[in-house]
C-alpha positions in Angstrom: 0.0 0.0 0.0 1.3 3.5 -0.9 1.8 6.0 1.9 0.4 9.5 1.3 1.2 12.8 3.0 0.1 16.3 2.3 2.5 18.5 0.4 0.4 21.7 0.4 -3.0 23.0 1.1 -4.5 26.0 -0.7 -7.2 28.2 0.8 -8.5 31.6 -0.4 -8.4 34.8 1.7 -10.0 38.1 1.1 -7.2 40.4 -0.3 -8.5 43.4 1.7 -7.9 41.3 4.9 -4.3 40.3 4.2 -2.8 41.7 7.4 -5.5 40.3 9.6 -5.2 36.9 7.9 -1.3 37.0 8.3 -1.6 37.9 12.0 -4.2 35.1 12.5 -1.9 32.4 11.1 1.4 33.8 12.5 0.5 35.1 16.0 -2.8 33.4 16.9 -2.2 29.9 15.4 1.6 30.1 15.6 2.6 29.0 12.1 6.0 30.1 10.5 5.5 32.3 7.5 7.5 31.5 4.4 8.6 33.8 1.6 6.5 33.8 -1.6 8.7 34.4 -4.6 5.7 36.0 -6.5 4.7 38.1 -3.5 1.0 37.5 -3.9 0.2 34.5 -1.7 0.7 34.1 2.0 2.7 30.9 2.7 3.1 29.1 6.0 5.0 26.0 7.0 2.9 22.9 8.1 5.9 20.8 9.0 6.8 19.1 5.7 3.8 20.7 4.0 2.9 24.2 3.0 -0.3 26.2 3.6 -0.8 28.5 0.6 -3.3 31.3 1.0 -4.3 32.9 -2.3 -5.9 36.4 -2.4 -9.4 36.8 -3.9 -11.5 40.0 -4.2 -14.5 38.4 -2.6 -15.7 35.0 -1.4 -18.8 33.9 -3.3 -20.3 30.7 -4.8 -17.5 30.4 -7.3 -14.9 30.7 -4.5 -16.0 28.7 -1.5 -14.3 28.8 1.8 -12.5 25.5 2.3 -11.7 23.2 5.2 -8.4 22.3 6.8 -7.8 19.9 9.7 -4.5 20.1 11.6 -3.4 17.6 14.2 -1.4 19.4 16.9 0.3 18.7 20.2 -0.3 22.4 21.0 -4.1 22.1 21.2 -4.4 23.9 24.6 -2.0 26.7 23.6 -3.8 27.4 20.3 -7.2 27.3 22.1 -5.9 29.9 24.7 -4.5 32.1 22.0 -7.7 32.0 19.9 -9.7 33.0 22.9 -7.3 35.7 23.9 -7.5 37.1 20.3 -11.3 37.3 20.6 -12.1 34.1 18.6 -14.8 31.7 19.9 -13.9 28.2 18.7 -16.5 25.4 19.0 -14.9 22.6 21.0 -15.6 19.0 21.7 -16.1 17.9 25.3 -12.8 18.0 27.2 -12.8 14.2 27.7 -13.5 13.4 24.0 -10.8 11.7 22.0 -9.5 13.1 19.8 -10.2 16.6 21.2 -11.3 18.8 18.4 -12.1 22.5 18.0 -13.4 24.4 15.0 -12.8 28.1 14.1 -13.1 30.2 11.0 -10.1 32.3 9.9 -10.7 36.0 9.0 -11.7 35.0 5.4 -14.3 32.4 6.6 -12.2 29.3 6.0 -13.1 26.6 8.4 -10.2 25.2 10.4 -10.3 22.1 12.7 -7.6 21.5 15.3 -7.2 17.9 16.6 -5.3 17.4 19.9 
């Protein structure tokens, strides 16, 4: 059986919210930002994979917000930073396994964090 892993994930973001989106992924979630040679996308490291955020003028039926699930040992830290930043994630019960929380980024992309 062939083993698969994610190389990259691409999500849209509202171009007018670029700095808010950058701050969300860098400061609140804690991802390392990578340089984009073309200077249009926001790129972040996901370990061996890359999160590529592409700017769009508006989110509509043709450009739907996508979904990304990330497994993390920093679940409690991310939850605390989200709450401190004014976000209100929807969380599973504390004794559920795996623990999961859902939150939308500033462009409406749905994120899930599994701890």
